[in-house]
N, C-alpha and C positions, 0 to 999 in steps of 0.2 A: 880642272880648268883645260881648256883645250887650246893649243897653239897652232896658229894656221900655217900650213906648209902649201904655199900657192905654187902651183904648177903652171898657171897660166892658160892660154888657150882661147881661141876665138869661137864663139858660138857659130854653128853651121859647118865652120871649116874643121875645127878639131873635135868633132863628136860624129863624124861619119855622117854629116847632111843633117840639115834641119828636120826636126819632127814638124808635122803639118800644123800643130797649135802652137809652136815655139813663139814666145813673146819677141825673139829677135828676128823671125822672120820679115823680110822686106825692108830692114832698117838700111837707111842711106846715110851718107854724110850730111850734116847740118850744123848749123851755128850752135854754140853752147847756151845753155839755157840761163846760166847764173845760179849761184848758190851761196851759201854761207861761207864757203872756202875761198871764194874769189877775193881779190885784192879790192879795197873801197873803191877804186876809181876804175876799175877794169870788169866788165862783163865777161866771164869766162874763164875757165880754169880746166885742168886736165880731169877733174872729177866730173863736171857737169858738161864736158865736151866729148871727148874720145873715151873717157872712163865709162860714162853710162851707156854708150853704145857698144863697149867692148869689141872695137873693130881692130884694134892695134895690137893685142897682147898675145903674141905667139906662146907656143909651150917654152916654159924655161929649162935650160939645162940642168940635169940632176945634181950637179955639185953645187950650183947656186941655190937650188932649193933646200937641200941638206945643210948648206952654209948658213942661210937664213935662219932656219931653226936653231941651229948651234948658237948664232949670235943671239937670238933671243933668249936662249937659256942662260948664256953667261950674263946678259945685261939685265935680265928681268928679276933675279933674286928669287927663283921658283924652287929652291932647294927641297924645302919640306912640304910642297904641295903635291897633290895628286894631278899628274898631268897626262894629257893624251894629245897626240898630234893629229890634226884634221887635215887631211890631204884633199885639197880642193882647188878649183880654177874656172876660168871662163868656158873651157870646154868641157869635155867628159872625161873624168879621171880613169875610166876604164879604157880610154883611148891614148892615154899618156904612154909613150913608148919605154919609159924608164920606171914604171911604176913599181916593178919587183924591186928594182936597183934601190930606190929611195926607201922603200918599205925595209929591206934589209939594213940599210944603213940605221934607221930608227930602231930596228930590233936590237942592233948592236949596242945602242945607247939605251936599251931597257924602257922604250917609249911605246906604249900600247898606241894603236892606230884606229881613227875614225875615217873612213872613206866617206868625203863629202860627196854631194850630190853626183851620182852616176846613174846612166839609163842602162849600163850593161850592154850598149851597142857595141862596145869594143872588146867583147868577149867572144871569141871564137871557139873556145875550148872550157867548158865549166870547170875543168880541173885548176884554172887559175884561182878560182875561189878558195880551193883548199890550199893552194900555194900561198894565198896572201893570208889567209888564217893562220897558217904555221909562221909567218912572219910577223904576227902580233896584232892582226886586224881584229878588233873587238866589236867594232860599232860601224853600221852601213846606213847610209841614207841612200835608197834606191828608187828611181822613177820607173813605177811598172806599167802605168797607163791601163794595162789589163793583162791577166795571165792567158788571154788568148792569143795562140801564136800568130794567126791571121791579122788580128787587129793591131798587134805590134809591128808586124811587117807593113802593114798598111799606113798606119798613122804615124809611127816612129821611124819608118826606114829601116828597121832592124833586120839586117840580112841573115842573122842566125838566131831568130828568137827562141828556138828550142834551147840553145846553149845558154843563153842569158837567163831564161827562166830557171833552168837547172842550176846556175850560179846562184840565183835568187834564193832558190830553196836550200841550197848548201849554207849560204850565208844566214838565212833564217833559223836553220837549225843548230848553228854554232856561234852566232853573234846576235847583238842587239839590233835588229833591223827595223829602220823606220821607212816604211815604203810610202811612196807619194804617187798621187795621180792627178792629173789635170783633167777636169770633168767636161767633157765635150757632149752636149746634150745630143742624143739620138746616136752615139758612138760608143761610149764606155759608161753611160749611166744605166738605171734600171736593173734588169736582171744581170746584166753584164758586170756591173760594179759589185752585186752581191755575190756573184760567183767568185770574182777576185779577192773580195775580202775573206769569203770562206776559204780559199785556197791559202791565203796569207795566214789565217788562223791556224789552218790544219799544218802549215810548214813551221810554224812557231814564230812567226814575226811579232814584234812588241808594239807597233804602231802603224797607223795608216792616217797619212795627211791628205786630205781633199783640198784640191785648189780650183776655184772657179775660173773657168775659161773667160780670158779677156778678149774681145774682139773689136771694141770701140774706144775711141780716145778717152771718154769720159770715166770708163773702166779701168784705164791706166796705160793705154797705148801712147805714150807722148813722143814717139820717135819717129812720126809721121808715117807709120806703117799700118794703119788701119785701112780696111779690115784685114786681119791675117787670113781669114777664110771667109770669101765672097758668099754672102748669103747664109751663113752659119748662125743658127740662133743661140742666144746665150740666156742664162738663168738669172733671173731677179735676185736681189740679194735674200729677199724672203724664201723664195725656191730653194736656193743653195743652202740656207740655214736648216731649212727643214730636212733636206737630203742628208746633212752631217748628223742630225739627230737621229733620223731613221737607222743609218748605219751605226752609230753608237749603240743604239738600243738592241741591235740584232746582233752584234758580234762581240767577242771577248778580246777586242783589240783597244788600244788607246787611240781614239779617233777625234781628230781635230780638223778644222777647216780653215782656210784663209781666203777672203779677208775676214770671215767669221764663221763658225764659232767654236769654242772649246766646250762641251756640254759638261765637263767635269769641273772645270776650273771657273766656269762662267764668264770666260773672256769672250770678246774684248770688254774691258771696263767692268770688271767684276764689283768694284765698289759702288756702282751704279744700282745693283740689285738691292732690294729691300732688306734681305738678311744680313748684308755687310755694311749698311749705312751707319751702323754704330760707330765704325771704324773712323767716319769722318770727322768725329769730334775733335781728333787729335791735329787737323789742318788748322792753320792760321785763319784769322778772319779777313775778308776782302774788305779793303778800305778805300780803294780806287776804282774808277770806272774805266771799263774797256771792252773791246768787242774781240771775242774769240772766233777767228776764221779758220774753219776747219774742213773735213771732208764730209760727204754724205753719210758714209758708215757711222763716223764718229759723232756728228752733231747731235742726233737724239740722246746719246748717252751723256755726253757732256752737259747739255741742257738739265737733264734729270739730275746730274751731280749739283750744278749750280743751283738748282732749286731746293735740293736737299741741305746744302750749306746755308741757305738763307740769302744768297747774293744775287738774286734775279734783278733787284732793282739798280744794282751796280754794273752787271755783266750780262751781255746777250751773247748769243751763238748764232754765227752766220754759216751756212753751208755752200761751199763752192761746188761748182758741178763736175766734181772728180770723187770717185769711190774712195780713193786712198790719199791720205793728207800728205804723205811723203813725196807724192807725184804731182802735187799742185804746182802750176807753172804760170808765168806772167800772163798767159792768155787766160787763164782762169779768173786772175785778178782783175782783168779788163771787163769781165762779163758781170762782175759783182755790183749790185745796186747801192751806190755809194749813201743814199739816205739810210740804209740800215746800219751804217757804221758809226762808232763814237770816235772821239778824237784820238784814241789810242786803239791800235789793232795788233794783236797777237796771232801771229801765222806759225804754222808746224815748223819745227826747228830745221828738218832736212828738206823743207819745199824748194823746188828747183826754181828759184827767182832770186836775182841779185837784190841786195838790202836797198840800195838806192832806187832801183827801178820799182820796187814795191811800194815805196813811199811816193814815188812820183805818180804811178798809176792810181793808188789809193787817195790821192790828194788832188786829182784833176778837176774835183769841182769847187776848188777854191778853199777848201779846209784843210789846214796844214797839219796832217796827221802824223803821229808817232807811229812807225811800223817796227814791232820787235818780235824777235823769234822765241818761241816757248821751248820746253824740252823736244828733244829728238823724238821721244815716244811718250805717249800718256798710258799705253796699255802694251800689251804684248799680243803678237799674232799666233796663229796656230802652230808655225813652225817651232816657236820658242815655248808656247804654252805648255806643249805635250811633254815638255822635259822638266816642268816646274812643279813644285805642290801649291797648294791654294794659299798657304802662308806666304810663300815666295811671290805668287802673283799679286796678292794684296799689299804686300811690303812694297814691291817694284811700282805700283799705281799710286799708292799714297805718297811715296817719295817724289813721284813725278807731278802730281797734283800739287804737292807742296812747292815744288820749284816753280810751278805755273803760277800759283798765287802770289809768290814773291815777286815774280816778274810783273805781274798785274800791278801790285801795290807799288812798284818801284817806277814803272813807266807810266801808269795810267793816271788819269786827273784825280787828285785827292779830293775825297768827300768826307 
């Protein structure tokens, strides 16, 4: 189990400048979206306002970071569990000025350390990797982009790419390293990507997470900052999935992709695969009518599952024009053809839309619809599935779909 040690930090400010492809580039202030955490009568809260933009969370003093972990340990009853501290934040943890100090404090408490997402841009001397390992760092998630120093300098603004890559090599030789790369077509894909994967394999890295570059609102840029790179091409979902499979077939790394796919665990939606459909028998029967409103990525998988459990006459699936369900906003709901919706509509649990506004928008044709939230997740993405077994994935998905079915039966129109 991992306990988060949040060091704070603001993207672009506390990571030595934005990478060219960064999701948070060009983000400006804006109205809150609304979400499930908002008060019933108020659209907006910290989570769907400043929280999602990550514009106000400066680096946190070290005594507060350590104190927060100590409080979690005292209050959580974790005495007999295997624990690891995950040092992470909104900036880059390698830029956190007190990283060695808090690592030393966790070592004194005999707590092993996972360095959450770091690009290594804060590393001016590779020796810091050795120091961190001596202080108990056992796991590192490292945004590599490319092992080509010029590409890191150009695309990431890395002022010392040689040192950051040396540090990555040291980490890979001594820790469980999960490398990550946002794939920008024409920059770090193709032969460049295969060279990066080859280097990581030679150094001893355990895994490589490929992330599709998003440049358009429907791909996930909901903060009014599209395009991040003017004129930059992006990959279709099919092209990206093929690339993940190619890299997985070529190298002895644990390769996953987000928003899809994991070739080893069959995610997302492993239970939609024919070889796993036997497990669907444990799910409850669907007894009510409802529409599942979801993302373009998830819709075909969910439709397949609904068909496999024989619920297609009661439940239909409608895809919003958004690749990621958690990033569906009120604007996406306004574009839905209401003729496709039943009297009950299930939306993603983490969709960025206020509950009252969702009902208002989806009932504007005069049909008084019930809008309810499903589970936060129905599957696992590549960042999580790479750390799970096939059995873990199947169990997670079956639990989530059972929760979804129970919600449909409760909120839907009984048949």
